[in-house]
SETORZA-554128 format. One record per residue: residue in one letter; x, y, z of N, C-alpha, C in turn. Coordinates in steps of 0.05 Angstrom, whole numbers, padded with zeros to 5 digits, always signed. Last residue first. Layout:
BEGIN
AXYZXYZXYZ ...
REM end
This chain:
BEGIN
S+01971+02504+02238+01942+02502+02237+01929+02529+02243 V+02024+02506+02246+02015+02513+02219+01985+02512+02217 D+02030+02492+02300+02040+02518+02291+02029+02526+02264 A+02010+02440+02302+01997+02461+02317+02004+02489+02307 L+02048+02414+02272+02021+02415+02262+02005+02437+02276 Y+02093+02420+02306+02093+02431+02279+02065+02434+02268 R+02077+02392+02351+02082+02421+02353+02081+02434+02325 E+02073+02340+02329+02049+02353+02341+02053+02383+02343 I+02127+02332+02315+02106+02332+02294+02081+02346+02304 F+02149+02332+02366+02158+02352+02346+02137+02354+02324 K+02125+02288+02390+02120+02315+02401+02128+02337+02381 Q+02148+02247+02359+02119+02251+02359+02112+02279+02369 L+02202+02252+02373+02193+02257+02345+02163+02262+02344 E+02199+02239+02427+02209+02265+02419+02200+02272+02390 E+02182+02186+02423+02165+02205+02436+02173+02234+02429 I+02224+02161+02400+02200+02163+02384+02181+02183+02396 T+02284+02198+02412+02265+02178+02419+02240+02182+02402 Y+02348+02206+02379+02322+02216+02389+02305+02192+02397 T+02415+02230+02369+02395+02209+02369+02369+02221+02380 S+02445+02275+02369+02454+02254+02351+02434+02230+02350 L+02435+02344+02372+02425+02318+02380+02435+02297+02360 N+02441+02400+02370+02464+02383+02375+02456+02355+02385 H+02399+02431+02354+02401+02425+02383+02423+02405+02390 E+02407+02433+02299+02406+02458+02315+02410+02453+02345 Y+02402+02378+02286+02427+02393+02282+02429+02418+02299 M+02348+02370+02298+02369+02355+02312+02396+02369+02310 Y+02324+02405+02261+02320+02409+02290+02342+02395+02306 H+02339+02379+02214+02349+02406+02220+02346+02413+02249 S+02308+02333+02222+02337+02330+02220+02350+02357+02226 F+02257+02356+02219+02266+02344+02244+02296+02340+02244 R+02256+02374+02166+02253+02393+02188+02263+02381+02214 N+02262+02325+02138+02282+02346+02135+02280+02366+02158 E+02216+02297+02155+02243+02286+02161+02264+02308+02159 M+02175+02330+02135+02178+02326+02164+02206+02317+02171 I+02185+02324+02080+02187+02350+02092+02191+02348+02122 D+02175+02268+02076+02202+02279+02069+02206+02307+02081 F+02122+02264+02089+02142+02251+02106+02169+02263+02101 S+02089+02328+02079+02097+02301+02070+02117+02290+02090 L+02037+02371+02088+02061+02360+02102+02066+02332+02092 S+01995+02379+02054+02014+02401+02058+02039+02392+02072 P+01977+02329+02006+01979+02339+02033+01999+02361+02036 E+01939+02333+01947+01966+02332+01958+01967+02344+01986 L+01891+02339+01924+01893+02317+01944+01920+02317+01958 K+01898+02375+01885+01881+02383+01908+01882+02363+01930 K+01924+02349+01845+01940+02366+01863+01924+02374+01888 L+01894+02324+01808+01899+02309+01833+01914+02326+01854 G+01893+02357+01765+01869+02355+01781+01873+02341+01808 K+01942+02346+01742+01938+02372+01755+01914+02372+01773 R+01929+02297+01721+01950+02298+01742+01947+02325+01757 Q+01893+02311+01682+01884+02295+01704+01904+02296+01728 K+01927+02342+01649+01902+02354+01660+01893+02338+01684 R+01966+02305+01634+01973+02328+01650+01949+02341+01663 Y+01933+02269+01605+01947+02260+01629+01955+02284+01646 D+01916+02301+01563+01896+02290+01582+01909+02281+01608 S+01966+02312+01539+01950+02334+01550+01929+02324+01570 K+01983+02262+01523+01999+02277+01543+01982+02299+01555 S+01928+02215+01520+01946+02235+01508+01961+02250+01530 L+01927+02147+01542+01919+02175+01545+01939+02194+01531 N+01921+02091+01537+01937+02107+01518+01928+02136+01518 E+01900+02059+01573+01881+02073+01556+01895+02091+01535 R+01946+02039+01599+01925+02020+01589+01907+02034+01568 Y+01973+02086+01615+01986+02066+01598+01965+02048+01584 S+01935+02112+01645+01947+02126+01622+01960+02106+01603 R+01925+02075+01685+01904+02081+01665+01915+02095+01640 R+01975+02080+01712+01966+02054+01701+01945+02058+01679 Q+01975+02133+01727+01996+02123+01710+01988+02097+01696 L+01930+02132+01760+01929+02148+01736+01951+02139+01717 D+01950+02101+01802+01927+02091+01786+01925+02106+01760 L+01989+02135+01822+01997+02109+01811+01975+02098+01793 I+01955+02177+01839+01976+02182+01819+01984+02156+01805 Q+01926+02151+01878+01912+02163+01855+01931+02169+01833 Y+01966+02139+01915+01952+02117+01901+01938+02128+01876 Q+01981+02189+01934+02000+02173+01918+01987+02150+01903 Y+01932+02203+01961+01943+02220+01939+01962+02203+01921 D+01927+02162+01999+01907+02166+01979+01917+02182+01955 A+01974+02172+02028+01970+02146+02016+01949+02148+01994 P+01967+02224+02048+01987+02219+02027+01984+02192+02014 S+01921+02210+02084+01920+02230+02062+01941+02226+02041 R+01939+02170+02122+01916+02166+02104+01917+02185+02079 V+01980+02192+02152+01985+02168+02136+01964+02166+02114 L+01956+02236+02175+01983+02239+02164+01991+02215+02147 S+01910+02215+02196+01908+02229+02170+01935+02234+02158 Y+01906+02152+02224+01920+02177+02224+01919+02190+02197 A+01882+02103+02214+01869+02120+02234+01881+02148+02234 D+01879+02084+02145+01894+02088+02170+01879+02107+02188 L+01862+02073+02095+01842+02070+02117+01854+02074+02144 R+01904+02075+02063+01883+02095+02059+01861+02094+02079 L+01933+02030+02077+01942+02056+02087+01921+02078+02083 Q+01906+01988+02051+01908+01989+02080+01915+02016+02090 T+01912+02005+01998+01885+02000+02008+01885+02000+02039 Y+01967+02005+01992+01953+02031+01993+01925+02028+02004 F+01977+01950+01992+01989+01967+02013+01973+01993+02015 K+01949+01936+01945+01942+01924+01971+01953+01941+01994 Q+01977+01964+01907+01949+01971+01912+01940+01960+01939 L+02025+01938+01908+02025+01965+01917+01996+01973+01924 I+02007+01890+01885+02019+01890+01912+02018+01918+01924 L+01990+01908+01835+01971+01895+01853+01981+01894+01882 F+02039+01926+01814+02017+01944+01819+01997+01933+01839 D+02067+01878+01808+02076+01897+01828+02054+01917+01834 E+02037+01858+01765+02038+01843+01791+02047+01862+01813 E+02047+01895+01725+02020+01892+01736+02020+01878+01762 E+02094+01905+01699+02093+01913+01727+02065+01910+01739 D+02088+01892+01647+02105+01875+01662+02104+01881+01692 R+02062+01934+01624+02046+01911+01633+02062+01892+01650 S+02090+01996+01650+02089+01973+01632+02072+01951+01642 D+02094+02035+01689+02098+02043+01662+02098+02019+01642 Y+02085+02063+01750+02074+02043+01733+02078+02051+01704 N+02135+02072+01802+02118+02082+01780+02107+02058+01765 F+02156+02084+01868+02148+02064+01848+02130+02078+01828 G+02166+02121+01907+02187+02117+01888+02179+02097+01866 E+02124+02120+01942+02124+02141+01923+02145+02137+01901 L+02137+02081+01979+02120+02073+01956+02119+02095+01935 I+02164+02112+02017+02178+02092+02001+02163+02085+01976 E+02123+02144+02038+02147+02157+02026+02162+02137+02008 V+02091+02104+02059+02081+02121+02037+02104+02135+02022 V+02123+02086+02100+02117+02068+02078+02107+02084+02054 A+02122+02126+02138+02146+02123+02122+02142+02105+02098 W+02073+02116+02162+02076+02140+02145+02100+02138+02127 R+02087+02073+02193+02068+02069+02171+02069+02093+02151 T+02121+02100+02228+02131+02078+02212+02113+02073+02188 I+02084+02133+02252+02105+02145+02236+02119+02125+02219 Y+02051+02097+02281+02040+02111+02257+02062+02124+02240 Q+02065+02034+02303+02075+02062+02303+02067+02076+02278 G+02051+01983+02295+02034+01998+02313+02042+02027+02315 S+02055+01958+02227+02067+01968+02252+02047+01984+02269 I+02037+01942+02179+02022+01931+02202+02035+01941+02229 V+02074+01966+02145+02045+01973+02143+02030+01964+02167 M+02121+01940+02158+02118+01969+02165+02088+01977+02165 S+02114+01890+02138+02119+01893+02167+02116+01922+02176 E+02109+01902+02085+02086+01891+02099+02090+01894+02129 L+02161+01917+02072+02140+01938+02072+02116+01928+02087 I+02185+01867+02077+02195+01889+02092+02173+01911+02095 E+02160+01836+02040+02155+01830+02068+02165+01852+02086 W+02179+01854+01992+02153+01863+01999+02146+01856+02029 P+02229+01827+01985+02228+01856+01993+02201+01865+02003 N+02252+01773+01984+02226+01779+01994+02223+01808+02004 E+02322+01791+01989+02301+01772+01983+02275+01780+01997 V+02351+01851+01964+02343+01835+01986+02321+01815+01978 G+02380+01883+01926+02367+01858+01918+02360+01840+01941 L+02400+01933+01933+02419+01911+01936+02407+01884+01929 W+02353+01963+01930+02374+01967+01910+02394+01943+01910 F+02327+01947+01976+02315+01941+01950+02336+01942+01929 L+02363+01970+02013+02358+01941+02013+02346+01932+01987 E+02357+02024+02000+02383+02011+01995+02380+01981+01995 R+02304+02031+02016+02311+02035+01987+02338+02022+01981 V+02308+02022+02071+02293+02004+02054+02300+02007+02025 L+02341+02066+02087+02349+02039+02091+02334+02019+02073 R+02310+02111+02071+02337+02107+02061+02345+02078+02063 P+02262+02102+02101+02262+02105+02072+02289+02100+02060 L+02283+02097+02157+02272+02075+02142+02271+02079+02112 L+02298+02140+02189+02319+02126+02174+02308+02106+02153 I+02253+02155+02214+02262+02172+02193+02286+02161+02178 P+02245+02115+02254+02229+02114+02229+02239+02133+02207 D+02272+02086+02298+02284+02107+02282+02270+02108+02254 G+02237+02050+02322+02253+02067+02339+02266+02090+02324 D+02213+02014+02289+02195+02032+02304+02210+02051+02323 R+02258+01992+02264+02234+01997+02249+02215+02017+02264 L+02306+01975+02285+02301+02004+02285+02274+02011+02273 Q+02308+01920+02278+02314+01931+02304+02305+01960+02307 Y+02297+01914+02225+02277+01903+02244+02283+01914+02272 F+02343+01939+02202+02316+01948+02196+02296+01939+02218 T+02384+01908+02221+02382+01936+02230+02354+01946+02225 D+02376+01862+02192+02373+01861+02221+02370+01889+02232 L+02388+01883+02142+02360+01873+02147+02356+01871+02177 M+02441+01893+02147+02423+01916+02142+02394+01908+02148 V+02460+01841+02153+02464+01860+02175+02445+01884+02172 P+02445+01819+02102+02435+01808+02128+02437+01827+02151 I+02474+01854+02065+02445+01853+02066+02435+01841+02092 S+02528+01854+02057+02518+01868+02081+02488+01867+02084 S+02541+01832+02010+02545+01815+02033+02534+01828+02059 Y+02535+01875+01975+02514+01855+01976+02517+01837+02001 S+02550+01934+01971+02560+01914+01990+02538+01893+01994 C+02551+01979+01935+02540+01953+01927+02552+01930+01945 I+02564+02029+01949+02586+02012+01941+02578+01984+01935 K+02513+02047+01964+02526+02059+01941+02549+02042+01931 G+02501+02016+02010+02485+02013+01986+02500+02023+01961 L+02540+02035+02045+02538+02006+02039+02522+02001+02014 T+02525+02090+02046+02552+02081+02036+02551+02052+02028 Y+02475+02091+02069+02478+02101+02042+02505+02091+02030 V+02489+02070+02120+02469+02057+02103+02473+02065+02074 V+02523+02111+02138+02534+02084+02133+02515+02068+02115 T+02489+02155+02144+02512+02157+02126+02523+02129+02118 T+02454+02134+02182+02444+02143+02156+02467+02144+02136 R+02488+02126+02226+02474+02103+02214+02464+02110+02186 I+02502+02179+02237+02523+02160+02229+02510+02136+02215 F+02453+02200+02252+02466+02210+02228+02489+02192+02218 H+02438+02171+02299+02422+02170+02275+02437+02178+02250 N+02472+02133+02341+02475+02159+02328+02460+02157+02301 N+02491+02086+02369+02468+02102+02378+02470+02131+02367 V+02508+02034+02323+02515+02056+02341+02490+02072+02347 S+02499+01995+02285+02488+01991+02312+02494+02013+02332 L+02526+02007+02241+02497+02008+02239+02484+02005+02266 L+02579+01998+02250+02569+02026+02255+02538+02027+02252 H+02587+01947+02231+02585+01951+02260+02573+01978+02267 E+02591+01958+02177+02568+01943+02187+02565+01946+02217 L+02641+01984+02176+02617+01998+02168+02592+01984+02179 V+02673+01941+02192+02672+01965+02208+02647+01981+02202 P+02667+01904+02150+02657+01897+02177+02655+01921+02195 I+02690+01936+02106+02661+01929+02107+02652+01921+02135 I+02746+01941+02115+02728+01964+02118+02699+01956+02122 A+02772+01892+02105+02777+01907+02130+02756+01928+02136 S+02757+01875+02055+02754+01856+02078+02758+01870+02104 E+02772+01921+02025+02745+01912+02027+02740+01895+02051 L+02830+01925+02029+02812+01945+02041+02784+01935+02044 E+02859+01883+02003+02858+01885+02032+02837+01904+02043 S+02847+01873+01947+02868+01858+01962+02866+01860+01992 D+02807+01906+01928+02804+01877+01927+02823+01863+01945 W+02828+01958+01937+02803+01950+01949+02800+01920+01950 S+02876+01956+01907+02877+01962+01935+02851+01953+01949 Q+02856+01947+01855+02874+01927+01868+02875+01931+01898 K+02827+01993+01847+02813+01967+01847+02831+01946+01861 C+02866+02033+01847+02845+02033+01867+02832+02006+01869 T+02895+02016+01802+02908+02018+01828+02888+02017+01850 D+02858+02020+01760+02868+01993+01768+02881+01994+01795 N+02802+02056+01752+02829+02059+01762+02839+02032+01773 R+02750+02046+01740+02765+02063+01722+02795+02066+01729 S+02727+02017+01779+02722+02008+01751+02738+02024+01731 C+02739+02045+01824+02754+02021+01819+02750+02011+01791 S+02708+02087+01838+02729+02093+01818+02744+02068+01810 L+02675+02068+01877+02663+02073+01850+02684+02078+01829 V+02712+02069+01919+02702+02043+01909+02690+02047+01881 F+02719+02126+01924+02741+02108+01919+02732+02081+01907 D+02668+02144+01937+02680+02152+01911+02704+02134+01904 R+02662+02117+01987+02642+02114+01965+02655+02121+01938 I+02706+02135+02017+02703+02107+02011+02684+02102+01987 F+02696+02191+02020+02720+02181+02007+02717+02152+01998 L+02648+02188+02049+02648+02201+02023+02673+02191+02007 C+02667+02165+02096+02648+02150+02080+02647+02162+02052 T+02698+02208+02115+02711+02182+02109+02693+02165+02091 D+02659+02246+02125+02681+02252+02105+02694+02226+02096 G+02630+02219+02165+02618+02227+02140+02638+02232+02118 I+02669+02213+02205+02658+02189+02193+02644+02196+02166 I+02675+02267+02218+02698+02251+02208+02688+02226+02194 E+02623+02278+02235+02634+02293+02213+02658+02278+02201 S+02614+02243+02279+02597+02241+02254+02609+02255+02230 N+02659+02207+02314+02654+02235+02305+02639+02234+02279 N+02677+02158+02326+02653+02167+02339+02646+02196+02334 S+02720+02135+02300+02725+02159+02315+02701+02168+02332 Q+02720+02093+02266+02715+02087+02294+02718+02111+02312 L+02735+02115+02218+02708+02105+02220+02700+02099+02249 S+02788+02126+02230+02770+02148+02224+02741+02139+02227 N+02809+02075+02236+02809+02093+02259+02790+02117+02255 I+02802+02056+02183+02788+02043+02206+02787+02062+02230 L+02837+02091+02156+02809+02090+02149+02792+02078+02172 T+02885+02077+02181+02875+02105+02182+02845+02105+02176 D+02893+02023+02169+02890+02032+02197+02878+02059+02199 V+02896+02026+02112+02876+02010+02126+02871+02020+02154 A+02942+02062+02103+02915+02067+02093+02893+02052+02108 S+02995+02060+02113+02977+02062+02136+02948+02067+02128 P+03021+02059+02064+03023+02036+02082+03004+02037+02105 S+02980+02082+02010+02997+02089+02033+02998+02065+02052 T+02943+02073+01973+02968+02057+01971+02988+02064+01993 V+02902+02108+01984+02898+02080+01989+02923+02063+01986 V+02924+02159+01969+02915+02153+01996+02915+02123+02001 E+02934+02153+01914+02957+02160+01932+02949+02153+01961 A+02883+02144+01895+02903+02123+01893+02926+02128+01912 M+02860+02195+01903+02850+02172+01918+02870+02149+01918 Y+02892+02225+01867+02891+02232+01896+02882+02208+01912 E+02879+02201+01819+02907+02200+01829+02908+02206+01859 Y+02825+02213+01814+02834+02185+01817+02862+02183+01829 D+02783+02258+01836+02811+02257+01829+02822+02229+01835 G+02731+02264+01854+02736+02251+01828+02764+02249+01819 L+02746+02321+01892+02726+02301+01884+02731+02290+01856 Y+02778+02350+01926+02791+02336+01903+02771+02315+01891 N+02754+02368+01971+02766+02388+01953+02778+02376+01928 I+02743+02322+01997+02720+02337+01986+02729+02360+01968 Y+02790+02305+02019+02782+02294+01993+02759+02310+01980 N+02803+02319+02070+02805+02340+02049+02797+02330+02021 R+02800+02271+02096+02779+02291+02102+02780+02313+02081 I+02846+02246+02075+02819+02234+02071+02797+02255+02075 K+02885+02281+02092+02881+02277+02064+02854+02265+02058 S+02881+02274+02147+02874+02300+02136+02869+02298+02106 E+02899+02222+02152+02872+02228+02159+02863+02255+02147 L+02953+02227+02137+02935+02214+02119+02905+02219+02126 M+02991+02286+02139+02977+02266+02155+02954+02254+02138 
REM end
């Protein structure tokens, strides 16, 4: 059964011949679509894994490339895009990663709409979604972060810090970007919530040190010493840690979605337990 072969691909990772055999089957399109429409997060996850590796293999395997270009891409991409609107956090996360990984540039408008729809409703999805939008080359990317910084939901603002952490300063060519990041950090360092304020200050100090290191040509030992000195500013709870713990909580309780109130209560309980 072709569905079983797709799900069993995890045991044949990187096997071009295995993938080519699946996608050249007469029922390949229907089987992939049916798997994606199964409403089962595990089946969808396995199918997305196959799709990601299959598309990435197209540069090395002509059979796979021909199958993708001739019929699979036009059939699969709309189904993946539709899954961004399902009421299942884990499915949305898997699909966002898949669309980014396979460089589905045509999906940017749908992904951007998803961002604005879920900005304050599914904040733990935002770092993944925004990074994929940046990776795909969305126009006016800083406007996305600006909309998060001014959000009335503190967890959304906290997510900005997690996203900004991925930016480094390593050349004069990035001075303009530094000034934009500095503007965001200036706002976030004054946030009413310490969960936002503390990591924003910590990450800004690291970014500023990177900038000074480049400009002042600091020695490696001086840089390491100053970087070590900043550790005292590092918060005990990061957005990434919170996201991992809450995702684990959702798995444990067989939850596929959540409300912002549930997430807020989870964070409050966690902080109370560790205080």
